[in-house]
C-alpha positions as CSV (number, residue, x, y, z in Angstrom):
1,X,-44.5,-2.9,-38.1
2,X,-47.7,-3.0,-36.1
3,X,-49.1,-1.5,-33.0
4,X,-50.5,-3.8,-30.4
5,X,-51.4,-3.9,-26.7
6,X,-48.4,-4.9,-24.6
7,X,-48.4,-8.6,-23.9
8,X,-46.7,-10.3,-20.9
9,X,-43.8,-11.6,-23.1
10,X,-43.1,-8.0,-24.2
11,X,-42.4,-6.8,-20.6
12,X,-38.6,-7.4,-20.6
13,X,-38.3,-5.5,-23.9
14,X,-40.4,-2.6,-22.7
15,X,-38.3,-2.4,-19.6
16,X,-35.2,-2.4,-21.7
17,X,-36.7,0.4,-23.8
18,X,-37.3,2.4,-20.6
19,X,-33.7,1.9,-19.6
20,X,-32.5,3.0,-23.0
21,X,-34.5,6.1,-22.8
22,X,-33.4,6.8,-19.2
23,X,-29.7,6.5,-20.3
24,X,-30.3,8.6,-23.4
25,X,-31.9,11.4,-21.3
26,X,-29.2,11.2,-18.7
27,X,-26.5,11.5,-21.3
28,X,-28.2,14.8,-22.4
29,X,-28.2,16.1,-18.9
30,X,-32.0,15.7,-18.5
31,X,-33.2,14.5,-15.2
32,X,-36.4,13.1,-16.6
33,X,-36.9,9.3,-16.2
34,X,-34.2,8.9,-13.6
35,X,-34.5,7.0,-10.3
36,X,-35.9,3.8,-11.8
37,X,-39.0,5.4,-13.4
38,X,-40.8,4.3,-15.4
39,X,-40.6,0.8,-14.1
40,X,-42.4,-2.6,-13.8
41,X,-45.1,-1.1,-11.5
42,X,-46.0,1.7,-13.9
43,X,-46.0,-0.8,-16.8
44,X,-48.2,-3.3,-15.0
45,X,-50.7,-0.6,-14.1
46,X,-50.8,0.6,-17.7
47,X,-51.3,-3.0,-18.9
48,X,-54.1,-3.5,-16.3
49,X,-55.9,-0.5,-17.8
50,X,-55.3,-1.9,-21.3
51,X,-53.3,1.3,-22.0
52,X,-49.9,0.0,-22.7
53,X,-48.9,-0.3,-26.4
54,X,-45.9,-1.5,-28.3
55,X,-44.8,-1.0,-31.8
56,X,-43.4,-4.3,-32.9
57,X,-41.6,-5.5,-36.0
58,X,-42.3,-8.6,-38.0
59,X,-40.4,-10.7,-35.5
60,X,-42.4,-9.3,-32.5
61,X,-39.4,-7.2,-31.3
62,X,-40.4,-4.1,-29.5
63,X,-39.4,-0.9,-31.3
64,X,-41.2,1.6,-29.3
65,X,-43.8,1.8,-26.5
66,X,-46.2,4.2,-24.9
67,X,-49.1,4.4,-22.5
68,X,-52.4,5.8,-23.9
69,X,-55.0,6.3,-21.2
70,X,-58.6,7.5,-21.5
71,X,-58.9,9.0,-18.0
72,X,-58.4,12.4,-16.4
73,X,-54.8,12.8,-15.3
74,X,-54.7,14.1,-11.7
75,X,-51.4,15.9,-12.4
76,X,-53.2,18.0,-15.0
77,X,-55.9,19.4,-12.6
78,X,-53.5,22.3,-11.9
79,X,-51.8,24.1,-14.8
80,X,-49.7,27.2,-14.3
81,X,-49.0,30.0,-16.7
82,X,-51.6,28.8,-19.1
83,X,-54.8,26.7,-19.3
84,X,-56.3,23.7,-21.0
85,X,-58.6,24.7,-23.9
86,X,-61.0,21.9,-23.5
87,X,-62.4,19.7,-20.7
88,X,-62.8,16.0,-20.3
89,X,-62.9,13.5,-22.0
90,X,-59.3,13.5,-23.3
91,X,-56.7,10.9,-23.9
92,X,-53.3,11.2,-22.5
93,X,-50.0,9.9,-23.7
94,X,-47.3,8.9,-21.2
95,X,-44.1,6.9,-21.1
96,X,-43.5,7.2,-24.9
97,X,-40.0,5.9,-25.8
98,X,-38.2,4.2,-28.7
99,X,-35.7,1.4,-28.4
100,X,-32.1,2.5,-29.0
101,X,-32.0,0.1,-32.1
102,X,-35.0,1.8,-33.6
103,X,-34.2,5.5,-33.3
104,X,-34.5,7.8,-36.3
105,X,-36.9,5.4,-38.0
106,X,-40.1,7.4,-37.4
107,X,-41.3,5.1,-34.6
108,X,-42.2,7.9,-32.2
109,X,-44.3,9.6,-34.9
110,X,-46.2,6.4,-35.5
111,X,-47.0,6.2,-31.8
112,X,-48.3,9.7,-31.7
113,X,-50.4,9.1,-34.9
114,X,-51.8,6.0,-33.4
115,X,-52.6,7.8,-30.2
116,X,-54.5,10.6,-32.0
117,X,-56.5,8.2,-34.1
118,X,-57.4,6.1,-31.1
119,X,-58.5,9.2,-29.2
120,X,-60.9,10.0,-32.1
121,X,-62.1,6.4,-32.1
122,X,-62.9,6.7,-28.4
123,X,-64.7,10.0,-28.8
124,X,-62.1,12.0,-26.8
125,X,-62.2,15.8,-27.3
126,X,-58.5,15.7,-27.7
127,X,-55.1,14.4,-26.5
128,X,-52.7,15.7,-23.9
129,X,-49.1,15.0,-23.2
130,X,-46.3,16.5,-21.1
131,X,-42.5,16.5,-21.2
132,X,-39.5,17.8,-19.4
133,X,-38.6,21.5,-20.2
134,X,-35.2,20.4,-21.4
135,X,-36.4,17.5,-23.5
136,X,-36.2,19.4,-26.8
137,X,-36.5,16.2,-29.0
138,X,-39.8,15.3,-27.4
139,X,-41.0,18.9,-27.6
140,X,-40.1,18.9,-31.3
141,X,-42.1,15.7,-31.9
142,X,-45.1,17.0,-30.0
143,X,-45.1,20.3,-32.0
144,X,-44.6,18.4,-35.2
145,X,-47.9,16.7,-34.5
146,X,-49.7,20.0,-34.0
147,X,-50.0,20.0,-30.3
148,X,-50.1,23.4,-28.6
149,X,-48.2,24.4,-25.5
150,X,-50.7,25.0,-22.7
151,X,-48.6,25.7,-19.6
152,X,-46.7,24.2,-16.7
153,X,-47.8,21.1,-14.9
154,X,-46.2,19.3,-12.0
155,X,-46.0,15.5,-11.9
156,X,-44.8,13.1,-9.2
157,X,-42.3,14.6,-6.8
158,X,-43.3,18.1,-7.9
159,X,-41.3,17.7,-11.2
160,X,-42.0,20.5,-13.7
161,X,-43.3,19.5,-17.1
162,X,-44.5,21.4,-20.0
163,X,-48.1,20.5,-20.9
164,X,-49.4,20.2,-24.4
165,X,-52.8,19.4,-26.0
166,X,-54.3,18.8,-29.3
167,X,-58.1,19.2,-29.8
168,X,-59.5,16.5,-32.0
169,X,-63.3,16.8,-31.7
170,X,-65.7,19.7,-31.1
171,X,-67.9,19.4,-28.1
172,X,-71.6,18.9,-29.0
């Protein structure tokens, strides 16, 4: 397995991964990632920013995907019932999902590990991530990687998400 930037020929597999995740969440009664999001537009934007990554096997099959962006997230400007513990610069993980064929193989942890190392490589003070309040699997993954709950954030369509962060570097 290796982590690489998403290439154009990976797009159909990434979109299939998004659909798998959307169905998985739907089956759990979680309204995250419904209504055709994430989609081709969000993937193309991540790719334009060189922030879309795929974990591929030896046959270039997509096992998992995420966006890792090194820019302030406008949805994180306001946080309720908590606060961020450090300012910019930070990396942010979005749209992390694992293909249905690769579940329970540690792929999501590999993505988070990669994101944290890449944040350090890019001199980010830390990494932030958010998830749906009912997405207990994602919350467990986030906490396993030593992120701390910071409060409530609202994303597109005023959807509530729990915000998490992990400090990686001390500010000079």
